[in-house]
N, CA, C, O and CB atoms as a CASP TS submission, in Angstrom:
PFRMAT TS
TARGET T0000
AUTHOR 0000-0000-0000
METHOD Language model
MODEL 1
PARENT N/A
ATOM      1  N   UNK     1      10.168  -9.845   3.237  1.00  0.00           N
ATOM      2  CA  UNK     1       9.756  -9.471   1.924  1.00  0.00           C
ATOM      3  C   UNK     1      10.541 -10.251   0.670  1.00  0.00           C
ATOM      4  O   UNK     1       9.984 -10.663  -0.348  1.00  0.00           O
ATOM      5  CB  UNK     1       9.969  -7.935   1.840  1.00  0.00           C
ATOM      6  N   UNK     2      11.716 -10.339   0.927  1.00  0.00           N
ATOM      7  CA  UNK     2      12.758 -11.021   0.116  1.00  0.00           C
ATOM      8  C   UNK     2      12.237 -12.323  -0.148  1.00  0.00           C
ATOM      9  O   UNK     2      11.979 -12.673  -1.300  1.00  0.00           O
ATOM     10  CB  UNK     2      14.143 -11.112   0.795  1.00  0.00           C
ATOM     11  N   UNK     3      12.056 -13.098   0.886  1.00  0.00           N
ATOM     12  CA  UNK     3      11.555 -14.410   0.854  1.00  0.00           C
ATOM     13  C   UNK     3      10.113 -14.538   0.060  1.00  0.00           C
ATOM     14  O   UNK     3       9.848 -15.433  -0.743  1.00  0.00           O
ATOM     15  CB  UNK     3      11.446 -14.880   2.330  1.00  0.00           C
ATOM     16  N   UNK     4       9.254 -13.483   0.441  1.00  0.00           N
ATOM     17  CA  UNK     4       7.810 -13.643  -0.232  1.00  0.00           C
ATOM     18  C   UNK     4       8.109 -13.500  -1.727  1.00  0.00           C
ATOM     19  O   UNK     4       7.495 -14.275  -2.460  1.00  0.00           O
ATOM     20  CB  UNK     4       6.631 -12.436   0.287  1.00  0.00           C
ATOM     21  N   UNK     5       8.929 -12.660  -2.279  1.00  0.00           N
ATOM     22  CA  UNK     5       9.327 -12.247  -3.511  1.00  0.00           C
ATOM     23  C   UNK     5       9.890 -13.626  -4.274  1.00  0.00           C
ATOM     24  O   UNK     5       9.467 -13.940  -5.387  1.00  0.00           O
ATOM     25  CB  UNK     5      10.423 -11.039  -3.343  1.00  0.00           C
ATOM     26  N   UNK     6      10.878 -14.407  -3.565  1.00  0.00           N
ATOM     27  CA  UNK     6      11.289 -15.563  -4.222  1.00  0.00           C
ATOM     28  C   UNK     6      10.169 -16.472  -4.292  1.00  0.00           C
ATOM     29  O   UNK     6       9.956 -16.997  -5.385  1.00  0.00           O
ATOM     30  CB  UNK     6      12.429 -16.173  -3.584  1.00  0.00           C
ATOM     31  N   UNK     7       9.411 -16.753  -3.309  1.00  0.00           N
ATOM     32  CA  UNK     7       8.299 -17.721  -3.412  1.00  0.00           C
ATOM     33  C   UNK     7       7.611 -17.428  -4.570  1.00  0.00           C
ATOM     34  O   UNK     7       7.410 -18.357  -5.353  1.00  0.00           O
ATOM     35  CB  UNK     7       7.369 -17.720  -2.266  1.00  0.00           C
ATOM     36  N   UNK     8       7.198 -16.291  -4.845  1.00  0.00           N
ATOM     37  CA  UNK     8       6.455 -15.850  -5.986  1.00  0.00           C
ATOM     38  C   UNK     8       7.076 -15.986  -7.366  1.00  0.00           C
ATOM     39  O   UNK     8       6.430 -15.911  -8.412  1.00  0.00           O
ATOM     40  CB  UNK     8       6.144 -14.515  -5.788  1.00  0.00           C
ATOM     41  N   UNK     9       8.502 -16.212  -7.272  1.00  0.00           N
ATOM     42  CA  UNK     9       9.363 -16.197  -8.490  1.00  0.00           C
ATOM     43  C   UNK     9       9.535 -14.755  -8.971  1.00  0.00           C
ATOM     44  O   UNK     9       9.781 -14.614 -10.169  1.00  0.00           O
ATOM     45  CB  UNK     9       8.739 -17.088  -9.643  1.00  0.00           C
ATOM     46  N   UNK    10       9.451 -13.791  -8.291  1.00  0.00           N
ATOM     47  CA  UNK    10       9.687 -12.478  -8.511  1.00  0.00           C
ATOM     48  C   UNK    10      11.009 -11.883  -7.998  1.00  0.00           C
ATOM     49  O   UNK    10      11.287 -11.885  -6.799  1.00  0.00           O
ATOM     50  CB  UNK    10       8.638 -11.814  -7.984  1.00  0.00           C
ATOM     51  N   UNK    11      11.793 -11.387  -8.919  1.00  0.00           N
ATOM     52  CA  UNK    11      13.208 -10.739  -8.550  1.00  0.00           C
ATOM     53  C   UNK    11      12.962  -9.154  -8.315  1.00  0.00           C
ATOM     54  O   UNK    11      12.609  -8.391  -9.215  1.00  0.00           O
ATOM     55  CB  UNK    11      14.396 -10.982  -9.867  1.00  0.00           C
ATOM     56  N   UNK    12      13.163  -8.832  -7.179  1.00  0.00           N
ATOM     57  CA  UNK    12      13.225  -7.511  -6.826  1.00  0.00           C
ATOM     58  C   UNK    12      14.629  -7.357  -6.264  1.00  0.00           C
ATOM     59  O   UNK    12      15.246  -8.184  -5.594  1.00  0.00           O
ATOM     60  CB  UNK    12      12.100  -7.111  -5.854  1.00  0.00           C
ATOM     61  N   UNK    13      15.094  -5.929  -6.730  1.00  0.00           N
ATOM     62  CA  UNK    13      16.454  -5.591  -6.409  1.00  0.00           C
ATOM     63  C   UNK    13      16.482  -5.205  -4.715  1.00  0.00           C
ATOM     64  O   UNK    13      15.416  -5.015  -4.129  1.00  0.00           O
ATOM     65  CB  UNK    13      16.950  -4.269  -7.443  1.00  0.00           C
ATOM     66  N   UNK    14      17.593  -5.125  -4.110  1.00  0.00           N
ATOM     67  CA  UNK    14      17.601  -4.609  -2.850  1.00  0.00           C
ATOM     68  C   UNK    14      17.157  -3.100  -2.562  1.00  0.00           C
ATOM     69  O   UNK    14      16.689  -2.749  -1.479  1.00  0.00           O
ATOM     70  CB  UNK    14      18.868  -4.804  -2.431  1.00  0.00           C
ATOM     71  N   UNK    15      17.359  -2.223  -3.681  1.00  0.00           N
ATOM     72  CA  UNK    15      16.806  -1.029  -3.591  1.00  0.00           C
ATOM     73  C   UNK    15      15.525  -0.964  -3.746  1.00  0.00           C
ATOM     74  O   UNK    15      14.995  -0.004  -3.186  1.00  0.00           O
ATOM     75  CB  UNK    15      17.296  -0.268  -4.326  1.00  0.00           C
ATOM     76  N   UNK    16      14.715  -1.810  -4.438  1.00  0.00           N
ATOM     77  CA  UNK    16      13.134  -1.845  -4.571  1.00  0.00           C
ATOM     78  C   UNK    16      12.842  -2.387  -3.210  1.00  0.00           C
ATOM     79  O   UNK    16      12.007  -1.758  -2.560  1.00  0.00           O
ATOM     80  CB  UNK    16      12.465  -2.849  -5.876  1.00  0.00           C
ATOM     81  N   UNK    17      13.346  -3.374  -2.702  1.00  0.00           N
ATOM     82  CA  UNK    17      12.807  -3.944  -1.379  1.00  0.00           C
ATOM     83  C   UNK    17      13.083  -2.677  -0.267  1.00  0.00           C
ATOM     84  O   UNK    17      12.245  -2.580   0.630  1.00  0.00           O
ATOM     85  CB  UNK    17      13.698  -5.515  -0.923  1.00  0.00           C
ATOM     86  N   UNK    18      13.988  -1.894  -0.274  1.00  0.00           N
ATOM     87  CA  UNK    18      14.374  -1.032   0.636  1.00  0.00           C
ATOM     88  C   UNK    18      13.316   0.137   0.387  1.00  0.00           C
ATOM     89  O   UNK    18      12.851   0.709   1.373  1.00  0.00           O
ATOM     90  CB  UNK    18      15.910  -0.669   0.493  1.00  0.00           C
ATOM     91  N   UNK    19      12.911   0.519  -0.922  1.00  0.00           N
ATOM     92  CA  UNK    19      11.825   1.535  -1.114  1.00  0.00           C
ATOM     93  C   UNK    19      10.548   1.074  -0.315  1.00  0.00           C
ATOM     94  O   UNK    19       9.989   1.831   0.479  1.00  0.00           O
ATOM     95  CB  UNK    19      11.476   1.712  -2.703  1.00  0.00           C
ATOM     96  N   UNK    20      10.151  -0.111  -0.550  1.00  0.00           N
ATOM     97  CA  UNK    20       8.888  -0.753   0.047  1.00  0.00           C
ATOM     98  C   UNK    20       8.993  -0.564   1.640  1.00  0.00           C
ATOM     99  O   UNK    20       8.078  -0.195   2.376  1.00  0.00           O
ATOM    100  CB  UNK    20       8.775  -2.428  -0.374  1.00  0.00           C
ATOM    101  N   UNK    21      10.196  -0.867   1.980  1.00  0.00           N
ATOM    102  CA  UNK    21      10.157  -0.993   3.594  1.00  0.00           C
ATOM    103  C   UNK    21      10.145   0.396   4.137  1.00  0.00           C
ATOM    104  O   UNK    21       9.559   0.654   5.188  1.00  0.00           O
ATOM    105  CB  UNK    21      11.487  -1.815   4.249  1.00  0.00           C
ATOM    106  N   UNK    22      10.851   1.389   3.367  1.00  0.00           N
ATOM    107  CA  UNK    22      10.812   2.745   3.849  1.00  0.00           C
ATOM    108  C   UNK    22       9.459   3.334   3.948  1.00  0.00           C
ATOM    109  O   UNK    22       9.255   4.349   4.614  1.00  0.00           O
ATOM    110  CB  UNK    22      11.607   3.574   3.013  1.00  0.00           C
ATOM    111  N   UNK    23       8.585   2.749   3.333  1.00  0.00           N
ATOM    112  CA  UNK    23       7.206   3.275   3.248  1.00  0.00           C
ATOM    113  C   UNK    23       6.387   2.536   4.250  1.00  0.00           C
ATOM    114  O   UNK    23       5.171   2.710   4.329  1.00  0.00           O
ATOM    115  CB  UNK    23       6.596   3.127   1.812  1.00  0.00           C
ATOM    116  N   UNK    24       7.089   1.656   5.069  1.00  0.00           N
ATOM    117  CA  UNK    24       6.491   0.803   6.310  1.00  0.00           C
ATOM    118  C   UNK    24       5.459   1.736   6.934  1.00  0.00           C
ATOM    119  O   UNK    24       5.880   2.855   7.228  1.00  0.00           O
ATOM    120  CB  UNK    24       7.693   0.343   7.516  1.00  0.00           C
ATOM    121  N   UNK    25       4.294   1.491   7.162  1.00  0.00           N
ATOM    122  CA  UNK    25       3.426   2.172   7.958  1.00  0.00           C
ATOM    123  C   UNK    25       3.103   1.891   9.230  1.00  0.00           C
ATOM    124  O   UNK    25       4.105   2.015   9.934  1.00  0.00           O
ATOM    125  CB  UNK    25       2.472   2.216   7.452  1.00  0.00           C
ATOM    126  N   UNK    26       2.173   1.574   9.831  1.00  0.00           N
ATOM    127  CA  UNK    26       1.644   1.074  11.261  1.00  0.00           C
ATOM    128  C   UNK    26       1.767  -0.331  11.472  1.00  0.00           C
ATOM    129  O   UNK    26       1.887  -0.743  12.626  1.00  0.00           O
ATOM    130  CB  UNK    26       0.166   1.382  11.490  1.00  0.00           C
ATOM    131  N   UNK    27       1.755  -1.081  10.554  1.00  0.00           N
ATOM    132  CA  UNK    27       1.626  -2.526  10.905  1.00  0.00           C
ATOM    133  C   UNK    27       2.065  -3.370   9.526  1.00  0.00           C
ATOM    134  O   UNK    27       2.267  -2.850   8.428  1.00  0.00           O
ATOM    135  CB  UNK    27      -0.018  -2.875  11.417  1.00  0.00           C
ATOM    136  N   UNK    28       2.158  -4.703   9.821  1.00  0.00           N
ATOM    137  CA  UNK    28       2.745  -5.439   8.795  1.00  0.00           C
ATOM    138  C   UNK    28       1.744  -5.541   7.623  1.00  0.00           C
ATOM    139  O   UNK    28       2.086  -5.517   6.440  1.00  0.00           O
ATOM    140  CB  UNK    28       3.178  -6.802   9.311  1.00  0.00           C
ATOM    141  N   UNK    29       0.385  -5.666   8.096  1.00  0.00           N
ATOM    142  CA  UNK    29      -0.689  -5.830   7.010  1.00  0.00           C
ATOM    143  C   UNK    29      -0.611  -4.562   5.883  1.00  0.00           C
ATOM    144  O   UNK    29      -0.963  -4.723   4.714  1.00  0.00           O
ATOM    145  CB  UNK    29      -2.253  -5.854   7.789  1.00  0.00           C
ATOM    146  N   UNK    30      -0.132  -3.368   6.378  1.00  0.00           N
ATOM    147  CA  UNK    30       0.082  -2.352   5.336  1.00  0.00           C
ATOM    148  C   UNK    30       1.300  -2.529   4.612  1.00  0.00           C
ATOM    149  O   UNK    30       1.301  -2.327   3.398  1.00  0.00           O
ATOM    150  CB  UNK    30       0.081  -1.031   5.879  1.00  0.00           C
ATOM    151  N   UNK    31       2.315  -2.874   5.197  1.00  0.00           N
ATOM    152  CA  UNK    31       3.615  -3.425   4.377  1.00  0.00           C
ATOM    153  C   UNK    31       3.208  -4.413   3.643  1.00  0.00           C
ATOM    154  O   UNK    31       3.688  -4.225   2.525  1.00  0.00           O
ATOM    155  CB  UNK    31       4.811  -3.954   5.187  1.00  0.00           C
ATOM    156  N   UNK    32       2.560  -5.405   3.653  1.00  0.00           N
ATOM    157  CA  UNK    32       2.206  -6.538   2.778  1.00  0.00           C
ATOM    158  C   UNK    32       1.332  -5.859   1.804  1.00  0.00           C
ATOM    159  O   UNK    32       1.496  -6.204   0.634  1.00  0.00           O
ATOM    160  CB  UNK    32       1.487  -7.793   3.524  1.00  0.00           C
ATOM    161  N   UNK    33       0.418  -4.944   2.054  1.00  0.00           N
ATOM    162  CA  UNK    33      -0.281  -4.306   0.933  1.00  0.00           C
ATOM    163  C   UNK    33       0.498  -3.563  -0.100  1.00  0.00           C
ATOM    164  O   UNK    33       0.164  -3.564  -1.284  1.00  0.00           O
ATOM    165  CB  UNK    33      -1.200  -3.415   1.446  1.00  0.00           C
ATOM    166  N   UNK    34       1.618  -2.882   0.396  1.00  0.00           N
ATOM    167  CA  UNK    34       2.325  -2.186  -0.436  1.00  0.00           C
ATOM    168  C   UNK    34       3.235  -3.229  -1.259  1.00  0.00           C
ATOM    169  O   UNK    34       3.440  -3.027  -2.456  1.00  0.00           O
ATOM    170  CB  UNK    34       3.073  -1.125   0.335  1.00  0.00           C
ATOM    171  N   UNK    35       3.708  -4.205  -0.682  1.00  0.00           N
ATOM    172  CA  UNK    35       4.295  -5.141  -1.377  1.00  0.00           C
ATOM    173  C   UNK    35       3.540  -5.990  -2.474  1.00  0.00           C
ATOM    174  O   UNK    35       4.077  -6.331  -3.528  1.00  0.00           O
ATOM    175  CB  UNK    35       4.782  -5.897  -0.475  1.00  0.00           C
ATOM    176  N   UNK    36       2.305  -6.280  -2.140  1.00  0.00           N
ATOM    177  CA  UNK    36       1.317  -6.803  -2.998  1.00  0.00           C
ATOM    178  C   UNK    36       1.080  -5.937  -4.412  1.00  0.00           C
ATOM    179  O   UNK    36       1.000  -6.411  -5.545  1.00  0.00           O
ATOM    180  CB  UNK    36       0.020  -6.874  -2.148  1.00  0.00           C
ATOM    181  N   UNK    37       0.996  -4.618  -4.043  1.00  0.00           N
ATOM    182  CA  UNK    37       0.773  -3.669  -5.033  1.00  0.00           C
ATOM    183  C   UNK    37       1.959  -3.784  -6.152  1.00  0.00           C
ATOM    184  O   UNK    37       1.723  -3.785  -7.360  1.00  0.00           O
ATOM    185  CB  UNK    37       0.690  -2.238  -4.350  1.00  0.00           C
ATOM    186  N   UNK    38       3.210  -3.877  -5.608  1.00  0.00           N
ATOM    187  CA  UNK    38       4.359  -3.920  -6.609  1.00  0.00           C
ATOM    188  C   UNK    38       4.257  -5.177  -7.318  1.00  0.00           C
ATOM    189  O   UNK    38       4.373  -5.138  -8.543  1.00  0.00           O
ATOM    190  CB  UNK    38       5.783  -3.801  -5.949  1.00  0.00           C
ATOM    191  N   UNK    39       4.035  -6.414  -6.678  1.00  0.00           N
ATOM    192  CA  UNK    39       3.744  -7.670  -7.273  1.00  0.00           C
ATOM    193  C   UNK    39       2.670  -7.597  -8.234  1.00  0.00           C
ATOM    194  O   UNK    39       3.060  -8.003  -9.328  1.00  0.00           O
ATOM    195  CB  UNK    39       3.430  -8.633  -6.294  1.00  0.00           C
ATOM    196  N   UNK    40       1.568  -7.262  -8.233  1.00  0.00           N
ATOM    197  CA  UNK    40       0.525  -6.984  -8.854  1.00  0.00           C
ATOM    198  C   UNK    40       0.907  -6.291 -10.109  1.00  0.00           C
ATOM    199  O   UNK    40       0.677  -6.819 -11.197  1.00  0.00           O
ATOM    200  CB  UNK    40      -0.323  -6.300  -8.045  1.00  0.00           C
ATOM    201  N   UNK    41       1.554  -4.982  -9.996  1.00  0.00           N
ATOM    202  CA  UNK    41       1.946  -4.360 -10.965  1.00  0.00           C
ATOM    203  C   UNK    41       2.866  -5.082 -12.105  1.00  0.00           C
ATOM    204  O   UNK    41       2.641  -4.971 -13.311  1.00  0.00           O
ATOM    205  CB  UNK    41       2.492  -3.357 -10.400  1.00  0.00           C
ATOM    206  N   UNK    42       3.833  -5.766 -11.596  1.00  0.00           N
ATOM    207  CA  UNK    42       4.898  -6.465 -12.375  1.00  0.00           C
ATOM    208  C   UNK    42       4.189  -7.681 -12.988  1.00  0.00           C
ATOM    209  O   UNK    42       4.507  -7.932 -14.150  1.00  0.00           O
ATOM    210  CB  UNK    42       6.188  -6.907 -11.443  1.00  0.00           C
ATOM    211  N   UNK    43       3.296  -8.467 -12.411  1.00  0.00           N
ATOM    212  CA  UNK    43       2.495  -9.585 -12.962  1.00  0.00           C
ATOM    213  C   UNK    43       1.684  -8.966 -14.136  1.00  0.00           C
ATOM    214  O   UNK    43       1.721  -9.396 -15.289  1.00  0.00           O
ATOM    215  CB  UNK    43       1.514 -10.266 -11.823  1.00  0.00           C
ATOM    216  N   UNK    44       0.997  -7.976 -13.737  1.00  0.00           N
ATOM    217  CA  UNK    44       0.073  -7.455 -14.954  1.00  0.00           C
ATOM    218  C   UNK    44       0.633  -6.871 -16.222  1.00  0.00           C
ATOM    219  O   UNK    44       0.070  -7.001 -17.309  1.00  0.00           O
ATOM    220  CB  UNK    44      -0.784  -6.396 -14.474  1.00  0.00           C
ATOM    221  N   UNK    45       1.953  -6.112 -16.014  1.00  0.00           N
ATOM    222  CA  UNK    45       2.660  -5.587 -17.088  1.00  0.00           C
ATOM    223  C   UNK    45       3.696  -6.506 -17.564  1.00  0.00           C
ATOM    224  O   UNK    45       4.426  -6.212 -18.510  1.00  0.00           O
ATOM    225  CB  UNK    45       3.222  -4.340 -16.746  1.00  0.00           C
ATOM    226  N   UNK    46       3.786  -7.777 -16.834  1.00  0.00           N
ATOM    227  CA  UNK    46       4.856  -8.921 -17.265  1.00  0.00           C
ATOM    228  C   UNK    46       6.374  -8.311 -17.447  1.00  0.00           C
ATOM    229  O   UNK    46       7.131  -8.622 -18.366  1.00  0.00           O
ATOM    230  CB  UNK    46       4.368  -9.633 -18.804  1.00  0.00           C
ATOM    231  N   UNK    47       6.654  -7.424 -16.437  1.00  0.00           N
ATOM    232  CA  UNK    47       7.929  -6.936 -16.693  1.00  0.00           C
ATOM    233  C   UNK    47       8.306  -6.487 -15.001  1.00  0.00           C
ATOM    234  O   UNK    47       7.522  -6.404 -14.056  1.00  0.00           O
ATOM    235  CB  UNK    47       7.901  -5.590 -17.978  1.00  0.00           C
ATOM    236  N   UNK    48       9.745  -6.251 -15.031  1.00  0.00           N
ATOM    237  CA  UNK    48      10.312  -5.812 -13.735  1.00  0.00           C
ATOM    238  C   UNK    48      10.088  -4.439 -13.506  1.00  0.00           C
ATOM    239  O   UNK    48       9.754  -3.783 -14.492  1.00  0.00           O
ATOM    240  CB  UNK    48      11.733  -6.058 -13.635  1.00  0.00           C
ATOM    241  N   UNK    49      10.190  -3.889 -12.481  1.00  0.00           N
ATOM    242  CA  UNK    49       9.821  -2.832 -12.072  1.00  0.00           C
ATOM    243  C   UNK    49      11.164  -1.790 -11.719  1.00  0.00           C
ATOM    244  O   UNK    49      12.074  -2.319 -11.081  1.00  0.00           O
ATOM    245  CB  UNK    49       8.918  -3.190 -10.978  1.00  0.00           C
ATOM    246  N   UNK    50      11.296  -0.619 -12.030  1.00  0.00           N
ATOM    247  CA  UNK    50      12.576   0.211 -11.800  1.00  0.00           C
ATOM    248  C   UNK    50      12.211   0.990 -10.695  1.00  0.00           C
ATOM    249  O   UNK    50      11.099   0.851 -10.185  1.00  0.00           O
ATOM    250  CB  UNK    50      13.070   1.134 -13.025  1.00  0.00           C
ATOM    251  N   UNK    51      13.192   1.953 -10.188  1.00  0.00           N
ATOM    252  CA  UNK    51      13.133   2.914  -9.224  1.00  0.00           C
ATOM    253  C   UNK    51      12.046   4.058  -9.733  1.00  0.00           C
ATOM    254  O   UNK    51      11.314   4.631  -8.927  1.00  0.00           O
ATOM    255  CB  UNK    51      14.615   3.470  -8.971  1.00  0.00           C
ATOM    256  N   UNK    52      12.024   4.265 -10.826  1.00  0.00           N
ATOM    257  CA  UNK    52      11.006   5.557 -11.186  1.00  0.00           C
ATOM    258  C   UNK    52       9.630   5.072 -11.020  1.00  0.00           C
ATOM    259  O   UNK    52       8.715   5.759 -10.567  1.00  0.00           O
ATOM    260  CB  UNK    52      11.148   6.166 -12.803  1.00  0.00           C
ATOM    261  N   UNK    53       9.526   3.814 -11.422  1.00  0.00           N
ATOM    262  CA  UNK    53       8.180   3.004 -11.488  1.00  0.00           C
ATOM    263  C   UNK    53       7.756   2.804 -10.071  1.00  0.00           C
ATOM    264  O   UNK    53       6.573   3.004  -9.794  1.00  0.00           O
ATOM    265  CB  UNK    53       8.320   1.524 -12.250  1.00  0.00           C
ATOM    266  N   UNK    54       8.478   2.481  -9.272  1.00  0.00           N
ATOM    267  CA  UNK    54       8.070   2.432  -7.774  1.00  0.00           C
ATOM    268  C   UNK    54       7.742   3.495  -7.027  1.00  0.00           C
ATOM    269  O   UNK    54       6.936   3.470  -6.097  1.00  0.00           O
ATOM    270  CB  UNK    54       8.965   1.938  -7.065  1.00  0.00           C
ATOM    271  N   UNK    55       8.416   4.543  -7.452  1.00  0.00           N
ATOM    272  CA  UNK    55       8.231   5.831  -6.820  1.00  0.00           C
ATOM    273  C   UNK    55       6.750   6.279  -7.324  1.00  0.00           C
ATOM    274  O   UNK    55       5.917   6.669  -6.505  1.00  0.00           O
ATOM    275  CB  UNK    55       9.470   6.921  -7.251  1.00  0.00           C
ATOM    276  N   UNK    56       6.487   6.209  -8.604  1.00  0.00           N
ATOM    277  CA  UNK    56       5.234   6.430  -8.941  1.00  0.00           C
ATOM    278  C   UNK    56       4.011   5.771  -8.485  1.00  0.00           C
ATOM    279  O   UNK    56       2.928   6.320  -8.278  1.00  0.00           O
ATOM    280  CB  UNK    56       5.255   6.337 -10.018  1.00  0.00           C
ATOM    281  N   UNK    57       4.397   4.125  -8.306  1.00  0.00           N
ATOM    282  CA  UNK    57       3.474   3.293  -7.790  1.00  0.00           C
ATOM    283  C   UNK    57       3.144   3.469  -6.379  1.00  0.00           C
ATOM    284  O   UNK    57       1.964   3.465  -6.030  1.00  0.00           O
ATOM    285  CB  UNK    57       3.865   2.066  -8.004  1.00  0.00           C
ATOM    286  N   UNK    58       4.112   3.626  -5.525  1.00  0.00           N
ATOM    287  CA  UNK    58       3.925   3.895  -4.041  1.00  0.00           C
ATOM    288  C   UNK    58       3.954   5.305  -3.618  1.00  0.00           C
ATOM    289  O   UNK    58       3.916   5.555  -2.413  1.00  0.00           O
ATOM    290  CB  UNK    58       4.958   3.215  -3.268  1.00  0.00           C
ATOM    291  N   UNK    59       4.011   6.171  -4.413  1.00  0.00           N
ATOM    292  CA  UNK    59       4.151   7.739  -3.994  1.00  0.00           C
ATOM    293  C   UNK    59       5.525   7.998  -3.590  1.00  0.00           C
ATOM    294  O   UNK    59       6.342   7.140  -3.259  1.00  0.00           O
ATOM    295  CB  UNK    59       3.183   8.187  -2.741  1.00  0.00           C
ATOM    296  N   UNK    60       5.724   9.349  -3.650  1.00  0.00           N
ATOM    297  CA  UNK    60       7.110   9.965  -3.306  1.00  0.00           C
ATOM    298  C   UNK    60       7.257  10.063  -1.828  1.00  0.00           C
ATOM    299  O   UNK    60       8.401   9.989  -1.378  1.00  0.00           O
ATOM    300  CB  UNK    60       7.307  11.426  -3.936  1.00  0.00           C
ATOM    301  N   UNK    61       6.203  10.228  -0.967  1.00  0.00           N
ATOM    302  CA  UNK    61       6.171  10.590   0.395  1.00  0.00           C
ATOM    303  C   UNK    61       6.161   9.342   1.385  1.00  0.00           C
ATOM    304  O   UNK    61       5.475   8.372   1.065  1.00  0.00           O
ATOM    305  CB  UNK    61       4.959  11.460   0.608  1.00  0.00           C
ATOM    306  N   UNK    62       6.719   9.325   2.293  1.00  0.00           N
ATOM    307  CA  UNK    62       6.713   8.174   3.248  1.00  0.00           C
ATOM    308  C   UNK    62       5.698   8.167   3.983  1.00  0.00           C
ATOM    309  O   UNK    62       5.348   9.228   4.499  1.00  0.00           O
ATOM    310  CB  UNK    62       7.747   8.086   4.074  1.00  0.00           C
ATOM    311  N   UNK    63       4.924   6.898   4.231  1.00  0.00           N
ATOM    312  CA  UNK    63       3.737   6.771   4.880  1.00  0.00           C
ATOM    313  C   UNK    63       3.972   6.583   6.215  1.00  0.00           C
ATOM    314  O   UNK    63       4.809   5.711   6.451  1.00  0.00           O
ATOM    315  CB  UNK    63       2.964   5.788   4.379  1.00  0.00           C
ATOM    316  N   UNK    64       3.408   7.228   7.320  1.00  0.00           N
ATOM    317  CA  UNK    64       3.686   7.059   8.526  1.00  0.00           C
ATOM    318  C   UNK    64       2.601   6.272   9.210  1.00  0.00           C
ATOM    319  O   UNK    64       2.695   6.003  10.408  1.00  0.00           O
ATOM    320  CB  UNK    64       3.945   8.263   9.075  1.00  0.00           C
TER
END
């Protein structure tokens, strides 16, 4: 995930990356979907994302 963010020129903190990975579901495709959701939010709003926004964006509960 960190490498993909770097390739796209997006800076994500370790905490944000950890929050995305914690919501890892059944397969890599779903994980990439969560990651892409965060990237799209950042690009659309032209700003970085903080922990509160990531919780709202991805939801509070862990996806299994």
